N, C-alpha and C positions, 0 to 999 in steps of 0.2 A: 275590389278597391274602391267600392262606392264611399266608403268612409274617409278615404284618402284625397280623392280629387273628384272634380266635376268637369266633364268634358265642355269646352267652350266652342261653339260653333260660329266661326267668324263669317258674317255675311257682308256683302258689299253694301255700303251705305248705312250699316248698323250704328246706332247711336251708342256712345259710351255708357257704362252701366249706371253712373250718377244720374244721367239724363232719363234713362229708362225708368229709374225709380221715381223720379218726379212726375213723369207721365202717368205712372201707376197711381199716383196720389193725386192726380187730377190737375197738374199744373205743368205748364210748358215754359214757364219764365225761368230763365237761368239765374242762379244766385249771382249777385254782384260780387266782383273780385275784391271789393273793400266794404264788407258787411259792417253794419251798425249794430252793436249790441246796446240795449237800454240798461239803465241802472236796475239792479235787481240781482237775484240769485243766479242768473245767467252769466255773471261775471266769470265765473271759473269754467265756462263752457266755451271751446274753441272749435267752431265748426261741428259741434256735437260731442267733442272729446273732453272728458273731465281731467283736471290735475290728478296725478298719481293714478292714471289709468293702468290697467294690467297690459303689458306688452308681451307677456308669454315668456320672458327670459328667465324668469325665476322658477318656472316649473316646466321648462323644456324637457322633451323626451330624449333619452340616450340613444347611442348609436345602434343598440339592439333593436330599437323600433325602426330605425333606418334601414338596416339590413333585412329585417323581416319584411318590410314594405317592398324593398327591391326584390326580394325573392319572389313575391307574388307578381310583381310586374314582369320579372324575366320569364316566369312560367306561362303567363297567360297573355302577355301583351302582344298585339300585332297591329298592323295598319301603318299608315303613313305618319310623318312628323306632324304635330298639332300643338295646341294650346290647352292648358287646363287652369282652373282657378282653384286654389286651396279652399276647403269648405271651413275649417275650424277657426279662421280668424274673425268671421262674422262680417258685418257690413262695414266698409270703410267710412272714413269721415265724409261729411258734405263736400261735394266738388273736389274729390280726391284726385290727384294727378296719376296717369297711367304709369305703371312700371312693368316692364317686360324682363323676365329672369331668363337669360340665355346660358344654359349650363355648360360646363366644361366637358369636353370629350376626353375623359381620362383614357389612357391606353389600355386600362383593364376592360374598358367597355361599359361600365356600369354607371357612369355618372351623367350620361347625356339624357337621362329620362326625367329630369325636373325635380327629383326629390332631393338634390343636394342642398336645397334651401330650406329644408323642413325645420331647422331650429329658428328660422327667421320669419316663418309664415305669418305668425299671429303679429309680430311687432311691425312688419312691413305692410300687412294686410289691413292694419288699423288706419294708417295714414296714406296708403296708395291703393289704387285699384289694381291688384297684383294678378298677373297673368305669367305662367311658367311654361317655357317651351319643353316639349316631350318628343323625344326622338327614340323610338323603339330600337331594340338591339338589332332587329333583323333588317331595319331601314337602311337603305344605302343612297340617301338623297345627297347629291353634290353640294359643295360648299355655296356655289353661286345660287343654287336654288334655296338654300337656307337663308341667305341674305335676302332674297326676294320675298321669302315667306315673312321675315321681320319687317322689311320694307313696306309690304302691303298694309300690315296693321299700323305702322307709323304714319304712312301717308293718309290713311283713312282717318285716323284719330286727329291728325293735323288739319285736315279739311273741315272737320266738325268743330274744332276749337283751335284756331291758328296761334293763339297767343298762349296756350297752355302748354307747359313743358311736358316731355315724354321722357321717362327714365329707362336707361338700359343698364340692367345689372348683369355684367358679363364675368363668368368665372373661367379662368384659363382659356380654352378654346373659345368660349363664349365672349371673352374680352376682345378677341380679334374679330369675332362676328359683330360686336357692337361698334368697334372702330371702323369696320367696312361700311356699316349702314350709315354712320355719321359722316364719313368721308363722301358718300354718294348723295347725301342731303344736307349740305351745309346751311341751307335756309331754313331748316326745320328746327324748332326750339327743343333741343335734345340736351340731357344730362347723363353723362356716362359714369358709371361706378364699376370699376374694372379690378377684379380680385385676381392678383398674380397672373396677369395676361400673358398668353403664350407666344407673345411676339418675338421672344428670343429663343424660340425652339431650335433653330438651326445651329445655334452657338452653344446649346445646353449639352451637359455631359450625359443627360438621359437619352438624347438622340444618339450619341456614339454607343451607348450601352445597348440600345435597342437594335443597332445595326448588327452587333454580335449575337444578341438573343434571337434574331431573325433565323439564324442557322438551326434553332431548336424547334420543338413543337409550339403550336400557337398556345396550347393550354398552359405549358410551362412558362412561356413569355408573359401570359396575362397574370399568372400567379406572382411572378416577380415583380411586375409593374403595379399590381394591387398593393403589395407590400411596401413598395417605394411611395405610394400615393396616399395611403390611409394609416391613421392610427386605429388599429383593429382591436375592438374590445371582445369580439365574438368571432373567432377564427373559424368555428364550425358553420356559422351563417355564411361567411365570405367563401368557404370551400363549396357549400351547396349551390352558391350563386355562380361560382366559376365553372361548375359542371354543366350549367345550362347555356353558357355563352356560346354563340356560333364560333366555329373555328377560324374563320377568315376575319375575325373582328380586329385583331392586332393590326394586320396589314392595312385594312381599311382606315382605321383610326390614324395610324401613322401617315397615311396619304392625305387624309382630311386635315389634320393639324398643320402638316408641312404646307398644304395649300393655303390655309387660313392665315399662317403667320406671313407668308410672302405677299398675299393680297393686301393685308392690312399694312405692312410695312412700306409698301410701294405707295400708299395713298395717305400716310400720316399727316403731311403737310395740308392736306385739304380738310382736316378735321377743324371745325370751328366751335364745337360744343364744349360745355364745361365738363372736365374730366376729374374725377377723384380715383386715385390709384391706392388700393389696399394691398401692401405687399409685405412679405416677410423681409427682415433685414438682410439675411444672407441666404441664397446667393443672388437676390432679385434686386439689391440696391443699385447695382450698376445699370441694370436694364430700366429702372424707374427713373434714374437721372437722365438716361438717354430719351425717354419718353417725355419728361418734363421739359427738356430743351427743344424738342419738336413740337410739342402741343402747346399753343399759347395761353390756354386757360386751365392748366393742370395744377392739381394739389396732390400731395402724397401723404398717406398715413402708414407709418411703419410699425410692424409688429415684431418686436425683438424676441420674444420667447414663445413663438408659436411655430407650428409646421407649415407645410405647403397648402394643406387643405383648411384654410381659414374659416370657410363658412360651416365646417363641421366641428369647430373647437368652441369649447365654453369660454366665455369672457370676450368674445368677438360680437359687439352689438352694432350691427350695421346701421339700424335705424338712428341710434344715437350719434353715430359718427356723421351721418347725413345732416342731422340737425346742428351738430357743432360746427360744422364748416359752412353753414349758411347756405346750403344747396337746395334746402326744400323751399318751394315756392309754387305759386299757382299762376304765375304770369312770367314774362320774359325777365323780369328784375325781381330780386328778392326784396321784400318788404319786411322789416323788422316788426312792425305792428300787426299786419293783417295776415302774414304767412307763419306767424309763431305757433308753435306746437307745445303744450305745456309738458313738464317733466312727468315721466312715468315713474311708477313705484320702483323699478329697477335702477332708474337714473338717480332717484333719492338716495337709494342705498349706496350707489357708487360715490356720491358726494360724501356721504357719511363716512365711507371708509377712507377717502382722501383727506378728510378734514377731522378725523377722530382725535388726533393729537391736539388740535386747536380746541376742540370741545371739551377735551379732558382737562386741558390747562386752564380754560376760562369758565367752564360750568355755568353758561349764561342763565341769569334769572330774569324773568320778564314780568312786567306788571302793566295793567292797563286801568283806565279810569271810566267808571260808569257814568251814565248821564246825571245821576244825582250827586256826582263828585266822589263816590267811594272809590278808593284804589283797591284793586284786587290782583291776586297772582294769576298770571295766564293772559289771554288775549280777549276775554269775555267782553270787555268794554269797546273793543275795536268794532266798527260797524261790519255787518255781514254782507251788505249789499254796496255795490259800486255805483258810481265812481267815487273813490276815495283818494285823497292826496296826503301821503304821509311826509311830514316835512320835519327834519331834524338835523342833528349835528354829526359831523364825521369825526371819528377817532383817527389816530395815526395810520396812514396807508389804507384807510377804509376796512380795517380788520373786523369790524363789527357786521359787515354786510352779509357774509356766509350765514352766520347763525340766525340773523334776523330773518332772511328769506326762508331758510330751512324750517324755522319754527312756524311761520305763517303757513307753510305747506303742511307741516305735520298737525297743527292744531286746529286750523280753519280750512285747509284744502284750497287755499287761495294763492295765486301766483303774484308776488309783488314785483312789478315791472320798474326796475331801476333806471334812472337816468344818469349817465355816466359820460366822462370826457371822452371824446373820439379816440384818444390815444389808446383806450383800452379795447378797442375793436380792430386790431391789426388784421390785414388780409394775409393770414399765414399760408405760406406755400408747403410747409412741412409740419407734420405733428408726429407724436410717438404714442404708442399704445399703453404705456405704463401709467394709467390713470389720467383723469382729465386735469388740465391745468386751470388757473384762474380764468383765463380768457374763455375756455370751454364752459365754465360755470356761468359766466356772464351770459352766453348765448343760450344755454339750457334754462337759465332763470328768467330770460326775457329781456335782458338788458338792452337799452336803446341809447344811441349817441345823443348828446345834449343838443337839441334843437327844439325851438318852441312849437314847430310843427309836429314833432313827435309827441310832446305833451299834450298838444291839441288833439291829436289822433287817439292817443290812449284814453284820455278823459271822455272823449266822444264815444268810445267803444265800451265805457263802463268799467275800465280797469282799475286796479289798486297801483298807483303810482308812488314810487319812492323818490323823493327829491331831497337833495343837499345843497341849499342855496350857498353854502360856504365853499363848495367844490373843492378843487385842488389846494386851495389856500389852507383849509383845515385839515385835509388829509396829510399835507406835508408841512405842518406847523413847526415852529422852532422851540428851543427849550423854554420851559416856564409858560407856554401857550396851551397847555393841556386843557381841555373842556372849555375853551373859549370860542366864541362864535365870530366868524369873519364873513358876514352876509353883505352882498352889495346893496345898493340903494334902490335897485329896480323892484317894482312891485307886480311884475307880469304874472307870476304864479297865482296870485290871489284873484286876479281878473279872469284868468282861464278857469280856475275852480268856479267862480261865480257864473261864468258863462254856461257851464254844464251842470250847475246845481250840485257840485261835488262837495263831499264832507272833507274838510281839513283836519287832520289828526296830527297835532304837534306831538314830538317825542324826544326823549333825550336818552343818551347811553354814556356811561361812564366806566372806567376800569383800565384804560391803556396804561396809566401810570403804575399799575400793579403787575403789568406784563413786560413792558418795554422801557429801556433806558436809552435815551438819545446820547450818542458819542460825539457826532459832529453834525451840525445843522447848517442851515443856509448861511448864516453869518460866518460860522467857522470856515466853510469852504470859500466864501467870498473874500475873506481876509488872507487866504492862502496865496502863494505865488501862482499866477495865472488863473486863480479861482474865479475872478469876475468874468474873464473872457469865456471860461468854460461854461459858467451859468448862463451867460448870454446866448452862447451857441446852442446849448441844450434847450433854453426856453424857445428860442427861434424854431427849433426842430419840432417842439410840441405844438406850435401854432395856437397858443393861448387865447381865450376870448378877450382878455384884458391885456392890451400890449404893454401896459406899465407894469405888469406883475412878472417877476422872474421866479424860476422854481429849479429845484434839483432834489433828488432823493437823498434823504439823510442816511448816516450811518447809526447803527443801534445794536443793542445786545439784549438778550432775554433775562429777565429777572425771575426770581421764585414766584411762580404764578399766583395772582389773586383771583379776582372774579369780575366779570362783565355783568352790569346791571342796565336793564332798559325799562323804561316807562313810557307808556303811550297816554297822552293827556286826554282830557275831556273833549269829544268830537266838537268841531265847529261847523255847523250847517252853514251853507251859503244859498240855499234855496230862497228865493225872494229877494236877495240882495242886489237889486238892480243898480243900487247906488253905487256899488263897487265898480260897475261897469262905466258909469257916467261921471263920476265924481273922484278925482285923483285924491282928494283929502280922505274920502271914505276908504279908498283902496290903501292908502298909506296907514290909515288908522288900523285896519284889519291886518295888514302886514306887521306892524309893530306889536300888535296883540299876539299873533302867532310867535313871533321872535321872542316876546317876553315870557310866553308860556314855556318855550323850549328851555330858556335860560332859568326859569323856575324849577323845572323838572330837573336839570342838571344839579342845581344847588340841593334840591330834595334827595337826589340819589347819593350824592356825595356826603351828605349828612347821615342818611339812614344806613349806608353800608357799614358804618362803624358798629352797628348793633348786630351785624351778621355773624354768628359764631362760626360760620363754614366760609368765611371769605378766603381764608388761606387753603392752599392745597392739601396739607396733611390732614386737617379735620375732615375734608371732604373725602379723602382716600379711606380713612377709617370708617366713616359712615357707609360709604358704599361697599366696603369689605364685609361689612356686617349684614347689609340689606341687599347686596347684589349691584352690579356695575350699571344697570339700566334704571335703577330707582331715581326718582326726583329728590335732589338734595335740597333741604329747607333753606330759606334765606330770611331776611328780616321781615318782621311783621308791618305791613303798611299802617 
């Protein structure tokens, strides 16, 4: 099994792996929690991780590999419970937090050996220092001793890095184990990810069934429980494994799980850690609701169309879920700038699946402007090195955002960090597995709530920042206001750009009038009975930056789709523009120059799109039918 795992010998006072690597490189200085990246090609590197990195989910091995590995372990494995580190994920990112995988003790006896996470080894091993608990089949360590085993690692790591979080990923029985450790250590910075925790074991039907099965032989009982707990692709492998399992395994596992559930339930109110529950919809929903009521910092992620063994099923991406729920961090509080992990190739594919209808309807055509003023198709004119501030106009509901961010990832492998209204960052307590929603996209894409400190941190870190000065006023405009700018008079963004020598790239986008038609707008709702009061109440709820503005979401319907057109203007460097920082007239002049460029680009696109033969949907469909659905559809000649 040397190719599957590496024994981890835990020693008293041992430093975490990231610190050991620093010592081997001749440095004892710890990386700061808020690293500063300088402008340059390091923009797309986040603690050493590139955008569209390989998280392993696209080429994960099947269950045949899992059963083959288990067969080798069952036949040759002896010794006490211990930890191992998966080999194939490679080195984790710089200063990666520790994650301990606590396996489930399935009553078939074959899941406590730490291999139940094999589909996620690479994805989690890239962003965590991953260690997996391994309990051999012949081992009979009591539950309290397993708690102590985990607790020893947790307290040791906490003593080395008190503010750094420690993640406990517990599956079934392992969920009870994680809750027990968290309850006994409320002062330690823990994050629990619990997959179908076995806290409801006493109430479950499986417990009643096993009471009847206990009258039969252990081998028969284990065969039945294996069928209940797994989606078996290779029955022969499972049969060979069951033949090698000790006969008293079932009774021991029943005793162990019963003790774990009782121990964890008795101490739930002592748990202060952040908790993320990953559960199937039925029958685990009631138990998830109960745990959320008892745990003060609990979020639930439901899986409607999956079985009980979530970690062994395709389409369950634990690493992505952790990122979407804002639980990935390097200190006690999640920081949207410095704790951000870029999208993986799998996550971009998931976004493409979820937005394929929008992409089909709008077929975005992107143009950019070279330094000599030449307009070209694509993003060649956009600088490769940050910091870059992209400043442009919103279309209705910000529907241009997803295509813009996705094209930057595909064509330049650059993450565009969007500045958005705080309303778009809700603290969701529940989510569902049927694809990511818009709020998940914002988190995966690195969106940040609108605060000048956030823009400051992003530019300081050398990022590509996407800013819409018109904000919600442009995104929720009225009839006849398509493609108009509603920018405030403040000039702060040009001052921030000059402070960090950022390059400002003005851009414009048009096409909403070819896709959407407004039915009722702000004025229509305001003139309706009780409309004014409804708008006022809703605006107060949103807590808008400008108290004089009121807002409400309009009604609309889809038209026969046209096309979205984007153009990025000639880059405007701010290096050496110290006058912008000291002279308000110079700042205002640069601000108006950027605004006029955006207006000019919008007018240019509205004029040129008339020349596009493929502006309408049917010509595009005929073109792609002849050349393939993935081919680039031509647009107007710039």
